[in-house]
N, C-alpha and C positions, 0 to 999 in steps of 0.2 A: 193770409192773402187780404189785400185791401178790400173794403166793402164797396165794390163797384158793381152796380146792377148787372152789367153785361157779363160779369164773371160768375155770378151766383149759380147759373145753370151748371157750371163745371163741378162745383162742390156738391150739387144735388144729383149728379150722375153717379150712381152707385152700382150699376149692373156688373161692370167689369170687376170691381173689387169683390163683389159677392161671389162671382164665379171663381176668382183667384182664391178666396178664402175657403171655398168648398173643394179646391184641388182639381177642378175640371175646366179651368180656363183654357180655351183651345186656339187662341190667336197669337200672332207674332211669334211663332215658334222658330227659333234660330236653327237653320240647317247648315251643316258644314260641307255639303256636297250636293250635286244634282245628278239625276239619272233615274232609272227605274227603281233603284234603291238609293237611299240617302242616309246621311249620318245626322241623327237628332239626339242631342244630349249624350254624345259619345256612343250611341247605339245605332246599329244598322236597321233601318225600317224600310218596308216596301212602300213606294210612293204611288198612291192612288188619288192624288190631289193635284196633279200637274196638268196643264193645258198643252204640253209639248206633245201633240198628238202623234207625231211620227218619230219622236225621240231624237230630234235633230239638234237640240240645244247642247248636247254633249258629243256630237259627231266629230271625229278627228278633222275632217275636211273643213267643217264650219269653224272650229277653233283655230285652225291654221290660217284660214282666210282672214279672220279677225286680227290675228297677230301680224300678218303681213301688212294689212292696212294700217295698223297702229305704227308700225315701223316707218311707213311711207308718209302718213298724214299727221302723226301725233295723236294725242288723246282726245282732242276736241276741236271743233271748228271755231269756237269763241265768237259766235255770231249767229244771226238768224238767216234763214233761207233768203229772205228779202234783200239782205245786204251782202255780207261777206261769208255767209255760211252755206253757200251752194257749191258742192264739189262735183267733179266729173263722175265720181262713183255714185252720187245721188241720182244723176241723170241716167246712168247705166241701169241702176236698179229700177227707176221709173219706167224705162223702156221695157224691161223684162216683165214688170208687173202688168203693164198695159197689155202685153201679148198674152199673159196668163189669163186675164179675165176678158180678153177680146174686145178691148176698148182702144180708141185712138191715143189716149193720153192718161198718165197717172201722175199724182202729186204726193210726195212723201211729207208727212208731218212728224213731229217729235214723239208722239205716242198715239195709240189707238183712241184713247179717251179724248185727246185734243183734236183728233181728226173729226170725230162726230161733233164735238163742241164747235170747232171752227167751220165745218161745212154747213151744218144746219143753221147756225146763227147767222151766217152770211147769206144763205139762200132764201130764208123765210123772213120777209120784212113786214112793215106795218101794213095792216089791211089784208095780209095773206094768212094762209092756214097750214098747219102741220098736223098730220093725222098719224097717230102712232098706236101700236098694239099696247094693251095695258101691261104686258109683261116685257116690253122692250128693255134693253140694257140701260143702266143708270146713265151712261154717257149720252145716249139718245135723249133721255129725259132732261138732262142738264143742258144739252145743246138746244133743246126745244124751249126751255125756260129762258135761256139767254137771248133767243130770237125775239124780235118785236111782234111776231105774228101770234095768232090765237092757236092754242093747243086743243085738239080734239082726240080723245082716246076711244078706241073700240075694244070690246071684250076680246080676250085672247083667242086669236085665230077664228073669230066669229065673222064670217063673210057677210052675213045679213046685216050685222051691226055696222060693219065697215061701210056697206052701201048706204045705210041710213045716214051715217056721218057725211059721206061725200055728197049725197043728195041735198043735205041741208045747206051746203056751202053755195053761195051765189055763183052761177056759171062763169061770170067774168073775173072772179077772184083767183089769184094764184094759189095753188095748193100742192103739197107734196106728202106722199105716204112714205113713212120710214119704218122698216121692220128688220128684225134679226133674221138671218137665213136659218141659223140654228139658235134656239133660245138657250142661253147659257146656264140656266138653272134647271129647266125642265127637260132639256134634250129633245124638244119638239122641232120638227122641220116646218118652216113657214109654208103655207099653201101659195107659193108664188104665182103659179098660173092663174089662179082665181083673183089674187090681188092685182096682178097686172091687167087682167081683163076689166076689172072694175075701175082701175085708175084710168085706163084708156077711155072707158065709157064716160067718165066725168072729167076728162082732160086734166088729170093730175099727174105730176111727175112721180117717179118711184125711186127710192134709195134703199139699197139692201146692205145691211151690215153683215159681212162674211167673216167676222173675227173667228168664229168657232166652226166655220164650214170650209175654209181653205185648208187643204190637207185631209179633209174628211169626205166631202161630197165631190162628185164629178169623177170621170174616168182616171184623171191624174191629179186629183185633189184641187181642181180649179174653183170649187165652190158651188153653192146652190144655184146661182144664176146660170152657170154653164151646164150644170146637171139637168136643169129644166129646159135648156135651149132658149133662154130668154135674154141673152146679152144685148140684142138689138132693141129690146122693148123695156129694159130697165135703164134708167137714166144715169144713176150714180151707183157705183159699187165701192164699198169701203172694206178695208181689211186691216189686220194688225200683223206685226212681226213677233209679238210676244207669245204667241201660241205655237203653231206649226213651224214658223220660220225662225225659231230659235234665237231671237234677238230682242230689240226694243224699238218701237216706232210704229207708225201707221201710214195708211195711204188711202186716197180716193181716186177712182178712175171714171172717166166719162168722155164726152165730146170736148174737143180742144177749146172752143170758145167758152164753155161752161167752166172748165178748170182754169183758164186764163183769168176769168172773172174772180174765182175763188182765191187764187193765189195773190191777187192784188187788193182784195178787200177783207180777207179773213184775218182778224186780229190774233187768233190763236196760232196762225202760221207766222205772221209778220213779226210778232213780239215774243216768239219762243226761239230759243237756241236750237239749231238743227242737230240731228243725231250725228254722233261721231262716225268717222269713216269705218271704224272697226265694227260698229253696229250695222251699217249699210252692207259691208262686205259679208258679214255673217248671214244676214237675211238673203243676200244674193246667192251665196253658196248653198244655203238650205233650200232655196227655191229650185236651184239647178238639180240638187240631189232628189228632191221630190219628183221632178219631171223625169229624171233618168231612171228612177226606181219605183215604178207604180206598184210593185209588189208590197211596198211599205203600207200603202193604203189598204191593200187586200189583207195584210196582217192585222192592221188596226181593226178592221171589221170582223175578222176571225176572233180576235180577243173580245170584241164587243158582244158578239153572239154567245160566246162561251160564258162570259160573266152574267149577262142579262138573263140568259136561259136558266142558269142555276139559281139566281136570286128570285126569279118568278116561280121556279119550282119549289123553293123554300116557302113561298107564300108572301114575300115582301110586296108592297105596293111600289112599283117603280114608275108610277106617274105617266105611263104610256110613252116612255122615252123611246125614240127611234134611232138614237145615235150613241157615240162613245161617252156622252154625258149621261150617267145613270143616277137619277135621284132615288133615294130610298126613304120613303115616308116613315117617320118615327113618332110624330105627335108633338109632344111638349118640348119647349126649348131645352129644359134641363135634361130630358131624355137624350136629345141630340148631343149635348155636352158629355153625358155619361157614356154614350156609345162611342164617341170619338176617343175618350180616355181609355175605354176597354180595348178598342182596336189598337191604339198606340202602344198600350202595354203588351199587346200581342204581336207587335212588330208591323203594324199597318197604319199608314198615314192617310187620313181622309179629311174632308172639309165639312164642318157643320154649317147649315144654313138655317137661321132662325128669324123670327119676326123682328123688325117690320119687313125684311126681305121676302118673307112668306107670311100668309095670314096666321094669326094666333092658333095654335094647335096643329099647324101644318109644317112643323120643323122637319128638315131633311138632312140626310147624310148624302153629300154629293160625291159620287165616285167618277173619276175620269180615267179612261183607258188610253193606252198608247201602244204604238207598234213595237215599242222596245220591251214590253212585258212578255215573258215566256209563259208557256202553258203551265209550267210548275208554279210560277208566281201567281198566275190567275187562280189556280186551284187552291193555293195556300190562302189567298185572300178570300175566296168563296167560303172556305171552312171557317175562317176567323169571323167573317160577317155573320154567317149563320149562327155561330156560337154566341156572339154578342147579342144578336136579335132574340135568341131564346132566353138568354140570361135576363134581359130587360122586358120580357113578355111581349115583344113586338110580333113575333111569330109563334 
């Protein structure tokens, strides 16, 4: 490699090769199928690392809807929403999403990450402020960095600290509080009633990222904002298709004039190709199934209680999770890698979370439950996690 200063850091990055050499490297594992069980290296393993909370990414109706759309519209739009990439099926999906979260209008982006990037960066300008939870998703952080306003972080779900931040901002300045509805690593539910109350007190807008709460919270999976009855008091609601809705893409919903502004100034929307019709059709069909079959949400919570209750009984620290995202504290990064490998060898796929995503010594095994898991599969996973935890001295 040429001796160019900007490239030196690449050769100095050794963590991945060290993990590969030790035989515990846990990333970029190629899967040959999707579902509650997947094929990994030719072996069937139980998937406990998927965000498909209702198991709809392999539902026959969703697959068939995507096929029909591809037959009608082809494989891509070959353009952005702003120019030639808006299809009638995009508008149909936006109408249904707006109804879901009880807002007048929704706007579809190419991915969930781009949604946060595009909305936050276009809404918060020079001289304005964005206030975020210290454990907000990386897409919220990156959107905040791209905005020209000032970023203020408050301690995770600490309402006293949030008020201190809001109090510090001059009253005449524009400000927006952005939080995850469900935090993607910790499984915590944001205290939205208190957040909204403080935002109203200090005249701040509120944006809620429902990526991990659509299909999970609310009577029919509408998300945390509906769950708490706050749709009229939350200004912007964001969501993704890559979790519950079994597709790829993202959206934001809110008042018509606000979304009209976003769709005409957001560079992430204007300069990104729009999602293909097949992705829109898949998300639309998954949304309809979710609303038609609320027992799927009930099943998801049944599985969550079964798994979390057993892990807590073993003595694992599950970080106070309240949702189908169940983090298991294991300590050191290498321990997380070893536990991931032990579980994979035992036919269980989980995701390790290490520093800097978590503080040093706070590595996690992140378990995700879905409605597609059977009681037998949950029990098999419980036994495997318990065995691995004992082998590594975690419990």
